[in-house]
Every structure is written in C-alpha cells, then in structure tokens.
LUMSE-721442 format. One record per residue: residue number from 1; y, z, x of N, C-alpha, C in turn. Coordinates in steps of 0.05 Angstrom, whole numbers, padded with zeros to 5 digits. Last residue first. Layout:
REM LUMSE-721442
@k = NUM, n_y = Y, n_z = Z, n_x = X, ca_y = Y, ca_z = Z, ca_x = X, c_y = Y, c_z = Z, c_x = X
...
REM end
This chain:
REM LUMSE-721442
@k = 151, n_y = 00451, n_z = 00567, n_x = 00338, ca_y = 00442, ca_z = 00583, ca_x = 00361, c_y = 00462, c_z = 00583, c_x = 00383
@k = 150, n_y = 00470, n_z = 00529, n_x = 00302, ca_y = 00478, ca_z = 00557, ca_x = 00298, c_y = 00470, c_z = 00575, c_x = 00322
@k = 149, n_y = 00448, n_z = 00482, n_x = 00318, ca_y = 00477, ca_z = 00485, ca_x = 00322, c_y = 00485, c_z = 00514, c_x = 00319
@k = 148, n_y = 00396, n_z = 00489, n_x = 00302, ca_y = 00401, ca_z = 00488, ca_x = 00331, c_y = 00431, c_z = 00492, c_x = 00336
@k = 147, n_y = 00402, n_z = 00486, n_x = 00247, ca_y = 00394, ca_z = 00511, ca_x = 00258, c_y = 00399, c_z = 00512, c_x = 00289
@k = 146, n_y = 00413, n_z = 00431, n_x = 00243, ca_y = 00434, ca_z = 00450, ca_x = 00235, c_y = 00427, c_z = 00478, c_x = 00246
@k = 145, n_y = 00365, n_z = 00410, n_x = 00260, ca_y = 00389, ca_z = 00404, ca_x = 00276, c_y = 00411, c_z = 00424, c_x = 00268
@k = 144, n_y = 00331, n_z = 00427, n_x = 00219, ca_y = 00326, ca_z = 00437, ca_x = 00246, c_y = 00351, c_z = 00432, c_x = 00264
@k = 143, n_y = 00353, n_z = 00399, n_x = 00176, ca_y = 00352, ca_z = 00428, ca_x = 00176, c_y = 00348, c_z = 00439, c_x = 00204
@k = 142, n_y = 00344, n_z = 00346, n_x = 00192, ca_y = 00372, ca_z = 00355, ca_x = 00189, c_y = 00373, c_z = 00386, c_x = 00189
@k = 141, n_y = 00288, n_z = 00346, n_x = 00189, ca_y = 00302, ca_z = 00340, ca_x = 00215, c_y = 00331, c_z = 00350, c_x = 00214
@k = 140, n_y = 00279, n_z = 00354, n_x = 00135, ca_y = 00270, ca_z = 00374, ca_x = 00154, c_y = 00285, c_z = 00371, c_x = 00181
@k = 139, n_y = 00300, n_z = 00306, n_x = 00116, ca_y = 00312, ca_z = 00331, ca_x = 00107, c_y = 00304, c_z = 00353, c_x = 00126
@k = 138, n_y = 00264, n_z = 00270, n_x = 00139, ca_y = 00292, ca_z = 00269, ca_x = 00146, c_y = 00307, c_z = 00295, c_x = 00139
@k = 137, n_y = 00219, n_z = 00285, n_x = 00109, ca_y = 00219, ca_z = 00287, ca_x = 00138, c_y = 00247, c_z = 00288, c_x = 00149
@k = 136, n_y = 00236, n_z = 00271, n_x = 00058, ca_y = 00232, ca_z = 00299, ca_x = 00064, c_y = 00229, c_z = 00304, c_x = 00094
@k = 135, n_y = 00239, n_z = 00214, n_x = 00063, ca_y = 00262, ca_z = 00230, ca_x = 00055, c_y = 00259, c_z = 00259, c_x = 00063
@k = 134, n_y = 00186, n_z = 00201, n_x = 00077, ca_y = 00208, ca_z = 00196, ca_x = 00096, c_y = 00233, c_z = 00212, c_x = 00089
@k = 133, n_y = 00162, n_z = 00214, n_x = 00028, ca_y = 00155, ca_z = 00229, ca_x = 00053, c_y = 00176, c_z = 00226, c_x = 00074
@k = 132, n_y = 00185, n_z = 00175, n_x = -00004, ca_y = 00190, ca_z = 00204, ca_x = -00010, c_y = 00183, c_z = 00221, c_x = 00015
@k = 131, n_y = 00164, n_z = 00130, n_x = 00021, ca_y = 00193, ca_z = 00134, ca_x = 00020, c_y = 00200, c_z = 00163, c_x = 00014
@k = 130, n_y = 00110, n_z = 00138, n_x = 00011, ca_y = 00119, ca_z = 00137, ca_x = 00039, c_y = 00149, c_z = 00141, c_x = 00040
@k = 129, n_y = 00109, n_z = 00134, n_x = -00045, ca_y = 00101, ca_z = 00159, ca_x = -00032, c_y = 00110, c_z = 00160, c_x = -00003
@k = 128, n_y = 00128, n_z = 00080, n_x = -00053, ca_y = 00141, ca_z = 00103, ca_x = -00064, c_y = 00135, c_z = 00129, c_x = -00050
@k = 127, n_y = 00089, n_z = 00050, n_x = -00025, ca_y = 00117, ca_z = 00048, ca_x = -00017, c_y = 00132, c_z = 00073, c_x = -00028
@k = 126, n_y = 00043, n_z = 00064, n_x = -00055, ca_y = 00044, ca_z = 00069, ca_x = -00026, c_y = 00073, c_z = 00069, c_x = -00017
@k = 125, n_y = 00057, n_z = 00045, n_x = -00105, ca_y = 00054, ca_z = 00074, ca_x = -00101, c_y = 00055, c_z = 00081, c_x = -00072
@k = 124, n_y = 00055, n_z = -00009, n_x = -00094, ca_y = 00081, ca_z = 00002, ca_x = -00102, c_y = 00080, c_z = 00033, c_x = -00099
@k = 123, n_y = 00001, n_z = -00016, n_x = -00085, ca_y = 00020, ca_z = -00020, ca_x = -00063, c_y = 00047, c_z = -00009, c_x = -00069
@k = 122, n_y = -00017, n_z = -00002, n_x = -00140, ca_y = -00024, ca_z = 00014, ca_x = -00116, c_y = -00006, c_z = 00009, c_x = -00092
@k = 121, n_y = -00010, n_z = -00036, n_x = -00181, ca_y = 00012, ca_z = -00017, ca_x = -00176, c_y = 00006, c_z = 00000, c_x = -00151
@k = 120, n_y = -00056, n_z = -00067, n_x = -00179, ca_y = -00030, ca_z = -00081, ca_x = -00178, c_y = -00007, c_z = -00061, c_x = -00172
@k = 119, n_y = -00101, n_z = -00035, n_x = -00185, ca_y = -00093, ca_z = -00043, ca_x = -00159, c_y = -00066, c_z = -00057, c_x = -00157
@k = 118, n_y = -00113, n_z = -00030, n_x = -00239, ca_y = -00097, ca_z = -00009, ca_x = -00226, c_y = -00086, c_z = -00018, c_x = -00199
@k = 117, n_y = -00108, n_z = -00097, n_x = -00268, ca_y = -00121, ca_z = -00072, ca_x = -00259, c_y = -00102, c_z = -00053, c_x = -00246
@k = 116, n_y = -00097, n_z = -00139, n_x = -00322, ca_y = -00084, ca_z = -00126, ca_x = -00299, c_y = -00100, c_z = -00100, c_x = -00293
@k = 115, n_y = -00131, n_z = -00197, n_x = -00340, ca_y = -00129, ca_z = -00168, ca_x = -00344, c_y = -00117, c_z = -00155, c_x = -00319
@k = 114, n_y = -00119, n_z = -00259, n_x = -00368, ca_y = -00118, ca_z = -00243, ca_x = -00344, c_y = -00115, c_z = -00214, c_x = -00351
@k = 113, n_y = -00150, n_z = -00317, n_x = -00394, ca_y = -00139, ca_z = -00290, ca_x = -00399, c_y = -00141, c_z = -00273, c_x = -00374
@k = 112, n_y = -00138, n_z = -00385, n_x = -00397, ca_y = -00149, ca_z = -00363, ca_x = -00381, c_y = -00135, c_z = -00337, c_x = -00387
@k = 111, n_y = -00119, n_z = -00432, n_x = -00419, ca_y = -00132, ca_z = -00412, ca_x = -00436, c_y = -00143, c_z = -00388, c_x = -00422
@k = 110, n_y = -00101, n_z = -00466, n_x = -00378, ca_y = -00081, ca_z = -00452, ca_x = -00395, c_y = -00094, c_z = -00430, c_x = -00412
@k = 109, n_y = -00135, n_z = -00455, n_x = -00315, ca_y = -00130, ca_z = -00470, ca_x = -00340, c_y = -00113, c_z = -00453, c_x = -00358
@k = 108, n_y = -00106, n_z = -00446, n_x = -00249, ca_y = -00122, ca_z = -00437, ca_x = -00272, c_y = -00116, c_z = -00454, c_x = -00297
@k = 107, n_y = -00072, n_z = -00460, n_x = -00209, ca_y = -00095, ca_z = -00477, ca_x = -00213, c_y = -00112, c_z = -00469, c_x = -00237
@k = 106, n_y = -00034, n_z = -00420, n_x = -00207, ca_y = -00025, ca_z = -00446, ca_x = -00215, c_y = -00049, c_z = -00465, c_x = -00221
@k = 105, n_y = -00063, n_z = -00379, n_x = -00184, ca_y = -00056, ca_z = -00377, ca_x = -00213, c_y = -00047, c_z = -00404, c_x = -00223
@k = 104, n_y = -00066, n_z = -00388, n_x = -00130, ca_y = -00089, ca_z = -00394, ca_x = -00147, c_y = -00083, c_z = -00394, c_x = -00176
@k = 103, n_y = -00013, n_z = -00373, n_x = -00116, ca_y = -00024, ca_z = -00398, ca_x = -00107, c_y = -00048, c_z = -00407, c_x = -00123
@k = 102, n_y = -00009, n_z = -00321, n_x = -00137, ca_y = 00007, ca_z = -00343, ca_x = -00149, c_y = -00004, c_z = -00370, c_x = -00141
@k = 101, n_y = -00042, n_z = -00291, n_x = -00103, ca_y = -00048, ca_z = -00294, ca_x = -00131, c_y = -00034, c_z = -00318, c_x = -00144
@k = 100, n_y = -00014, n_z = -00296, n_x = -00055, ca_y = -00042, ca_z = -00306, ca_x = -00057, c_y = -00050, c_z = -00310, c_x = -00086
@k = 99, n_y = 00035, n_z = -00272, n_x = -00069, ca_y = 00034, ca_z = -00300, ca_x = -00060, c_y = 00006, c_z = -00312, c_x = -00063
@k = 98, n_y = 00020, n_z = -00220, n_x = -00083, ca_y = 00034, ca_z = -00237, ca_x = -00102, c_y = 00032, c_z = -00266, c_x = -00094
@k = 97, n_y = -00003, n_z = -00203, n_x = -00035, ca_y = -00019, ca_z = -00204, ca_x = -00059, c_y = -00006, c_z = -00222, c_x = -00080
@k = 96, n_y = 00043, n_z = -00205, n_x = -00002, ca_y = 00020, ca_z = -00222, ca_x = 00004, c_y = 00001, c_z = -00225, c_x = -00020
@k = 95, n_y = 00075, n_z = -00166, n_x = -00026, ca_y = 00084, ca_z = -00194, ca_x = -00025, c_y = 00060, c_z = -00213, c_x = -00020
@k = 94, n_y = 00042, n_z = -00120, n_x = -00020, ca_y = 00051, ca_z = -00128, ca_x = -00046, c_y = 00060, c_z = -00157, c_x = -00046
@k = 93, n_y = 00035, n_z = -00118, n_x = 00036, ca_y = 00012, ca_z = -00120, ca_x = 00018, c_y = 00020, c_z = -00130, c_x = -00009
@k = 92, n_y = 00088, n_z = -00113, n_x = 00053, ca_y = 00072, ca_z = -00136, ca_x = 00061, c_y = 00048, c_z = -00140, c_x = 00043
@k = 91, n_y = 00100, n_z = -00062, n_x = 00032, ca_y = 00114, ca_z = -00086, ca_x = 00022, c_y = 00099, c_z = -00112, c_x = 00029
@k = 90, n_y = 00065, n_z = -00032, n_x = 00063, ca_y = 00062, ca_z = -00032, ca_x = 00034, c_y = 00076, c_z = -00056, c_x = 00022
@k = 89, n_y = 00088, n_z = -00040, n_x = 00113, ca_y = 00061, ca_z = -00051, ca_x = 00108, c_y = 00055, c_z = -00051, c_x = 00078
@k = 88, n_y = 00136, n_z = -00013, n_x = 00105, ca_y = 00137, ca_z = -00042, ca_x = 00110, c_y = 00109, c_z = -00054, c_x = 00105
@k = 87, n_y = 00117, n_z = 00039, n_x = 00098, ca_y = 00133, ca_z = 00027, ca_x = 00077, c_y = 00132, c_z = -00004, c_x = 00080
@k = 86, n_y = 00093, n_z = 00048, n_x = 00148, ca_y = 00076, ca_z = 00048, ca_x = 00123, c_y = 00091, c_z = 00035, c_x = 00100
@k = 85, n_y = 00138, n_z = 00048, n_x = 00179, ca_y = 00119, ca_z = 00026, ca_x = 00183, c_y = 00100, c_z = 00025, c_x = 00159
@k = 84, n_y = 00160, n_z = 00095, n_x = 00161, ca_y = 00175, ca_z = 00070, ca_x = 00156, c_y = 00156, c_z = 00046, c_x = 00159
@k = 83, n_y = 00123, n_z = 00130, n_x = 00182, ca_y = 00125, ca_z = 00128, ca_x = 00152, c_y = 00141, c_z = 00103, c_x = 00145
@k = 82, n_y = 00133, n_z = 00123, n_x = 00236, ca_y = 00107, ca_z = 00115, ca_x = 00225, c_y = 00108, c_z = 00112, c_x = 00195
@k = 81, n_y = 00184, n_z = 00145, n_x = 00239, ca_y = 00179, ca_z = 00117, ca_x = 00247, c_y = 00153, c_z = 00107, c_x = 00235
@k = 80, n_y = 00175, n_z = 00197, n_x = 00224, ca_y = 00193, ca_z = 00180, ca_x = 00207, c_y = 00188, c_z = 00151, c_x = 00213
@k = 79, n_y = 00143, n_z = 00213, n_x = 00266, ca_y = 00132, ca_z = 00214, ca_x = 00240, c_y = 00149, c_z = 00197, c_x = 00221
@k = 78, n_y = 00179, n_z = 00209, n_x = 00308, ca_y = 00156, ca_z = 00191, ca_x = 00308, c_y = 00144, c_z = 00190, c_x = 00280
@k = 77, n_y = 00212, n_z = 00251, n_x = 00291, ca_y = 00223, ca_z = 00224, ca_x = 00295, c_y = 00201, c_z = 00203, c_x = 00295
@k = 76, n_y = 00180, n_z = 00297, n_x = 00292, ca_y = 00190, ca_z = 00286, ca_x = 00266, c_y = 00201, c_z = 00258, c_x = 00269
@k = 75, n_y = 00129, n_z = 00321, n_x = 00319, ca_y = 00148, ca_z = 00301, ca_x = 00328, c_y = 00159, c_z = 00286, c_x = 00304
@k = 74, n_y = 00094, n_z = 00353, n_x = 00292, ca_y = 00110, ca_z = 00365, ca_x = 00314, c_y = 00132, c_z = 00346, c_x = 00324
@k = 73, n_y = 00068, n_z = 00320, n_x = 00256, ca_y = 00088, ca_z = 00338, ca_x = 00245, c_y = 00104, c_z = 00352, c_x = 00267
@k = 72, n_y = 00030, n_z = 00281, n_x = 00257, ca_y = 00052, ca_z = 00279, ca_x = 00276, c_y = 00075, c_z = 00298, c_x = 00268
@k = 71, n_y = -00008, n_z = 00281, n_x = 00218, ca_y = -00013, ca_z = 00298, ca_x = 00241, c_y = 00008, c_z = 00295, c_x = 00263
@k = 70, n_y = 00011, n_z = 00244, n_x = 00182, ca_y = 00009, ca_z = 00272, ca_x = 00174, c_y = 00007, c_z = 00290, c_x = 00198
@k = 69, n_y = 00006, n_z = 00195, n_x = 00207, ca_y = 00032, ca_z = 00207, ca_x = 00205, c_y = 00032, c_z = 00236, c_x = 00196
@k = 68, n_y = -00047, n_z = 00183, n_x = 00198, ca_y = -00039, ca_z = 00191, ca_x = 00225, c_y = -00012, c_z = 00204, c_x = 00224
@k = 67, n_y = -00046, n_z = 00167, n_x = 00144, ca_y = -00061, ca_z = 00191, ca_x = 00152, c_y = -00053, c_z = 00201, c_x = 00180
@k = 66, n_y = -00014, n_z = 00122, n_x = 00149, ca_y = -00005, ca_z = 00144, ca_x = 00132, c_y = -00020, c_z = 00170, c_x = 00139
@k = 65, n_y = -00047, n_z = 00090, n_x = 00182, ca_y = -00020, ca_z = 00099, ca_x = 00192, c_y = -00010, c_z = 00122, c_x = 00175
@k = 64, n_y = -00091, n_z = 00082, n_x = 00149, ca_y = -00094, ca_z = 00097, ca_x = 00174, c_y = -00068, c_z = 00107, c_x = 00184
@k = 63, n_y = -00068, n_z = 00053, n_x = 00107, ca_y = -00081, ca_z = 00078, ca_x = 00102, c_y = -00084, c_z = 00095, c_x = 00127
@k = 62, n_y = -00048, n_z = 00008, n_x = 00135, ca_y = -00030, ca_z = 00025, ca_x = 00119, c_y = -00043, c_z = 00052, c_x = 00115
@k = 61, n_y = -00094, n_z = -00015, n_x = 00158, ca_y = -00072, ca_z = -00004, ca_x = 00175, c_y = -00054, c_z = 00014, c_x = 00160
@k = 60, n_y = -00120, n_z = -00030, n_x = 00110, ca_y = -00133, ca_z = -00011, ca_x = 00128, c_y = -00111, c_z = 00002, c_x = 00147
@k = 59, n_y = -00083, n_z = -00067, n_x = 00090, ca_y = -00090, ca_z = -00043, ca_x = 00074, c_y = -00103, c_z = -00022, c_x = 00092
@k = 58, n_y = -00082, n_z = -00106, n_x = 00130, ca_y = -00058, ca_z = -00092, ca_x = 00123, c_y = -00064, c_z = -00066, c_x = 00108
@k = 57, n_y = -00135, n_z = -00125, n_x = 00129, ca_y = -00125, ca_z = -00111, ca_x = 00153, c_y = -00100, c_z = -00095, c_x = 00147
@k = 56, n_y = -00135, n_z = -00148, n_x = 00077, ca_y = -00154, ca_z = -00127, ca_x = 00084, c_y = -00144, c_z = -00111, c_x = 00108
@k = 55, n_y = -00096, n_z = -00187, n_x = 00084, ca_y = -00091, ca_z = -00166, ca_x = 00065, c_y = -00110, c_z = -00142, c_x = 00070
@k = 54, n_y = -00122, n_z = -00219, n_x = 00121, ca_y = -00096, ca_z = -00207, ca_x = 00128, c_y = -00090, c_z = -00184, c_x = 00109
@k = 53, n_y = -00167, n_z = -00237, n_x = 00093, ca_y = -00170, ca_z = -00219, ca_x = 00117, c_y = -00144, c_z = -00206, c_x = 00124
@k = 52, n_y = -00177, n_z = -00236, n_x = 00024, ca_y = -00162, ca_z = -00248, ca_x = 00047, c_y = -00162, c_z = -00228, c_x = 00070
@k = 51, n_y = -00210, n_z = -00210, n_x = -00012, ca_y = -00207, ca_z = -00239, ca_x = -00014, c_y = -00192, c_z = -00252, c_x = 00009
@k = 50, n_y = -00211, n_z = -00156, n_x = -00012, ca_y = -00232, ca_z = -00170, ca_x = 00004, c_y = -00229, c_z = -00200, c_x = 00004
@k = 49, n_y = -00175, n_z = -00137, n_x = -00048, ca_y = -00167, ca_z = -00138, ca_x = -00020, c_y = -00187, c_z = -00153, c_x = -00002
@k = 48, n_y = -00183, n_z = -00181, n_x = -00105, ca_y = -00182, ca_z = -00155, ca_x = -00092, c_y = -00176, c_z = -00159, c_x = -00062
@k = 47, n_y = -00194, n_z = -00211, n_x = -00164, ca_y = -00175, ca_z = -00212, ca_x = -00141, c_y = -00173, c_z = -00185, c_x = -00129
@k = 46, n_y = -00248, n_z = -00243, n_x = -00193, ca_y = -00236, ca_z = -00217, ca_x = -00186, c_y = -00218, c_z = -00221, c_x = -00162
@k = 45, n_y = -00272, n_z = -00291, n_x = -00198, ca_y = -00261, ca_z = -00279, ca_x = -00222, c_y = -00248, c_z = -00252, c_x = -00217
@k = 44, n_y = -00286, n_z = -00320, n_x = -00154, ca_y = -00306, ca_z = -00301, ca_x = -00164, c_y = -00296, c_z = -00287, c_x = -00190
@k = 43, n_y = -00238, n_z = -00348, n_x = -00145, ca_y = -00262, ca_z = -00363, ca_x = -00154, c_y = -00283, c_z = -00344, c_x = -00165
@k = 42, n_y = -00190, n_z = -00331, n_x = -00125, ca_y = -00197, ca_z = -00322, ca_x = -00152, c_y = -00223, c_z = -00335, c_x = -00162
@k = 41, n_y = -00183, n_z = -00355, n_x = -00076, ca_y = -00188, ca_z = -00326, ca_x = -00076, c_y = -00196, c_z = -00316, c_x = -00104
@k = 40, n_y = -00220, n_z = -00416, n_x = -00063, ca_y = -00197, ca_z = -00401, ca_x = -00073, c_y = -00204, c_z = -00371, c_x = -00076
@k = 39, n_y = -00264, n_z = -00446, n_x = -00047, ca_y = -00250, ca_z = -00430, ca_x = -00027, c_y = -00227, c_z = -00414, c_x = -00037
@k = 38, n_y = -00280, n_z = -00475, n_x = -00092, ca_y = -00298, ca_z = -00455, ca_x = -00081, c_y = -00284, c_z = -00436, c_x = -00061
@k = 37, n_y = -00223, n_z = -00482, n_x = -00136, ca_y = -00242, ca_z = -00492, ca_x = -00116, c_y = -00259, c_z = -00469, c_x = -00106
@k = 36, n_y = -00212, n_z = -00480, n_x = -00206, ca_y = -00210, ca_z = -00468, ca_x = -00180, c_y = -00230, c_z = -00480, c_x = -00161
@k = 35, n_y = -00222, n_z = -00503, n_x = -00255, ca_y = -00200, ca_z = -00513, ca_x = -00240, c_y = -00196, c_z = -00501, c_x = -00213
@k = 34, n_y = -00247, n_z = -00445, n_x = -00285, ca_y = -00245, ca_z = -00474, ca_x = -00285, c_y = -00220, c_z = -00483, c_x = -00271
@k = 33, n_y = -00258, n_z = -00392, n_x = -00290, ca_y = -00250, ca_z = -00401, ca_x = -00264, c_y = -00250, c_z = -00432, c_x = -00263
@k = 32, n_y = -00241, n_z = -00344, n_x = -00339, ca_y = -00251, ca_z = -00371, ca_x = -00333, c_y = -00241, c_z = -00380, c_x = -00306
@k = 31, n_y = -00221, n_z = -00292, n_x = -00333, ca_y = -00245, ca_z = -00297, ca_x = -00349, c_y = -00257, c_z = -00324, c_x = -00343
@k = 30, n_y = -00199, n_z = -00252, n_x = -00278, ca_y = -00196, ca_z = -00276, ca_x = -00295, c_y = -00222, c_z = -00281, c_x = -00309
@k = 29, n_y = -00164, n_z = -00195, n_x = -00260, ca_y = -00190, ca_z = -00206, ca_x = -00267, c_y = -00186, c_z = -00230, c_x = -00285
@k = 28, n_y = -00126, n_z = -00168, n_x = -00206, ca_y = -00128, ca_z = -00184, ca_x = -00231, c_y = -00157, c_z = -00192, c_x = -00236
@k = 27, n_y = -00134, n_z = -00125, n_x = -00168, ca_y = -00108, ca_z = -00134, ca_x = -00177, c_y = -00110, c_z = -00148, c_x = -00204
@k = 26, n_y = -00187, n_z = -00100, n_x = -00169, ca_y = -00164, ca_z = -00090, ca_x = -00155, c_y = -00137, c_z = -00099, c_x = -00164
@k = 25, n_y = -00235, n_z = -00087, n_x = -00196, ca_y = -00215, ca_z = -00105, ca_x = -00207, c_y = -00188, c_z = -00098, c_x = -00195
@k = 24, n_y = -00260, n_z = -00046, n_x = -00166, ca_y = -00270, ca_z = -00074, ca_x = -00164, c_y = -00251, c_z = -00094, c_x = -00176
@k = 23, n_y = -00230, n_z = 00002, n_x = -00129, ca_y = -00227, ca_z = -00011, ca_x = -00154, c_y = -00237, c_z = -00039, c_x = -00152
@k = 22, n_y = -00235, n_z = 00018, n_x = -00075, ca_y = -00252, ca_z = 00029, ca_x = -00095, c_y = -00252, c_z = 00015, c_x = -00122
@k = 21, n_y = -00196, n_z = -00005, n_x = -00044, ca_y = -00224, ca_z = -00012, ca_x = -00038, c_y = -00243, c_z = -00003, c_x = -00061
@k = 20, n_y = -00149, n_z = 00016, n_x = -00062, ca_y = -00153, ca_z = -00012, ca_x = -00066, c_y = -00181, c_z = -00021, c_x = -00060
@k = 19, n_y = -00148, n_z = 00067, n_x = -00044, ca_y = -00158, ca_z = 00063, ca_x = -00071, c_y = -00162, c_z = 00033, c_x = -00077
@k = 18, n_y = -00122, n_z = 00067, n_x = 00005, ca_y = -00151, ca_z = 00065, ca_x = 00005, c_y = -00163, c_z = 00061, c_x = -00023
@k = 17, n_y = -00069, n_z = 00072, n_x = -00015, ca_y = -00077, ca_z = 00048, ca_x = 00000, c_y = -00107, c_z = 00045, c_x = 00000
@k = 16, n_y = -00071, n_z = 00121, n_x = -00040, ca_y = -00064, ca_z = 00097, ca_x = -00056, c_y = -00072, c_z = 00072, c_x = -00041
@k = 15, n_y = -00082, n_z = 00154, n_x = 00004, ca_y = -00101, ca_z = 00151, ca_x = -00018, c_y = -00096, c_z = 00127, c_x = -00035
@k = 14, n_y = -00034, n_z = 00147, n_x = 00032, ca_y = -00060, ca_z = 00139, ca_x = 00044, c_y = -00081, c_z = 00135, c_x = 00023
@k = 13, n_y = 00001, n_z = 00171, n_x = -00004, ca_y = 00005, ca_z = 00143, ca_x = 00004, c_y = -00021, c_z = 00132, c_x = 00016
@k = 12, n_y = -00020, n_z = 00223, n_x = -00006, ca_y = -00020, ca_z = 00206, ca_x = -00030, c_y = -00016, c_z = 00177, c_x = -00024
@k = 11, n_y = -00008, n_z = 00237, n_x = 00047, ca_y = -00036, ca_z = 00237, ca_x = 00038, c_y = -00039, c_z = 00220, c_x = 00012
@k = 10, n_y = 00048, n_z = 00235, n_x = 00044, ca_y = 00034, ca_z = 00217, ca_x = 00062, c_y = 00004, c_z = 00215, c_x = 00055
@k = 9, n_y = 00057, n_z = 00277, n_x = 00007, ca_y = 00064, ca_z = 00249, ca_x = 00000, c_y = 00051, c_z = 00229, c_x = 00018
@k = 8, n_y = 00037, n_z = 00319, n_x = 00038, ca_y = 00025, ca_z = 00313, ca_x = 00012, c_y = 00031, c_z = 00284, c_x = 00004
@k = 7, n_y = 00073, n_z = 00319, n_x = 00079, ca_y = 00045, ca_z = 00314, ca_x = 00085, c_y = 00030, c_z = 00307, c_x = 00059
@k = 6, n_y = 00121, n_z = 00332, n_x = 00055, ca_y = 00117, ca_z = 00304, ca_x = 00065, c_y = 00088, c_z = 00298, c_x = 00072
@k = 5, n_y = 00114, n_z = 00386, n_x = 00045, ca_y = 00113, ca_z = 00368, ca_x = 00022, c_y = 00109, c_z = 00339, c_x = 00032
@k = 4, n_y = 00072, n_z = 00420, n_x = 00093, ca_y = 00098, ca_z = 00411, ca_x = 00083, c_y = 00094, c_z = 00390, c_x = 00061
@k = 3, n_y = 00026, n_z = 00436, n_x = 00120, ca_y = 00029, ca_z = 00443, ca_x = 00092, c_y = 00056, c_z = 00435, c_x = 00080
@k = 2, n_y = 00032, n_z = 00421, n_x = 00173, ca_y = 00015, ca_z = 00405, ca_x = 00156, c_y = 00019, c_z = 00411, c_x = 00127
@k = 1, n_y = 00097, n_z = 00422, n_x = 00200, ca_y = 00073, ca_z = 00435, ca_x = 00193, c_y = 00057, c_z = 00418, c_x = 00174
REM end
C-alpha cells in the first residue's frame, strides 16, 4: 500500500536525490580557481550535479527510480529490486562526485578555502533511505509469506 513506511522512505530518497538540483552549492564551493583549466568541473567555483553529464543522469535516474518504486507496492519483489538499484545509483553518485572533485582538488592552489554544502551528504541520505525502505519491504514480504503458511 502507498501509506506504508517504505513509501515514506522511498519518497525521502527521491527528495534527497532531487535536492541536488536545488542547492547551488551542491557539493563544494571554492574561493579561488587559480590553477584550474577552463574545462575543469570546479572552474566556476561551484561543484554541483550540472558539472558532469554522467552525474546528472545518475541523479535523475535515482530520483525517478525511487519515485517509481513507491507505486510498485503490489509487487514487493520488484519494489525491492528497484530500491536496490536506487542504493547502487546512490553509491555511484557518491563515488563519482568524490572522484570528480578529487581530480580538480589536486589542481587548486594551497590557499583555497572550501565550504562544504548540503549536497555532499545528499547521496548518503539517498542510500540510507533506500536501505531503510528495502528493509521494510523485506519485512512486509516475510509477513505475507508467514500469513500464507497459516492458511
């Protein structure tokens, strides 16, 4: 059913993924861009999901998959599979963001100050909420199986 706790967690996972578009300082903000080339992701001083196409696609797929999983409540096995996909996509976003940032971070000058934005924990929240949703979906599946045995 849509009013189950896993639906709330999936909605929170989707909201966490889509929140990466709302925060202009999505991951990191740098004060000085000396030493960066024009093509680097930190050249504008802001590191967000718009800096790399793969990260943009992964964030959109994560948000849409989490929303779609809410409406798969009649088929719990498929819902669990989709929530696992959301977990994997969240991990891909976190790892890709770390790699892309680290590649440009090495080019920054030593005096550059970095401010951490909310977007750095957003992929971790996606993973956490999708894992909690997967736990409660599995719990519902076990409950239904135990009721079927009693019949």
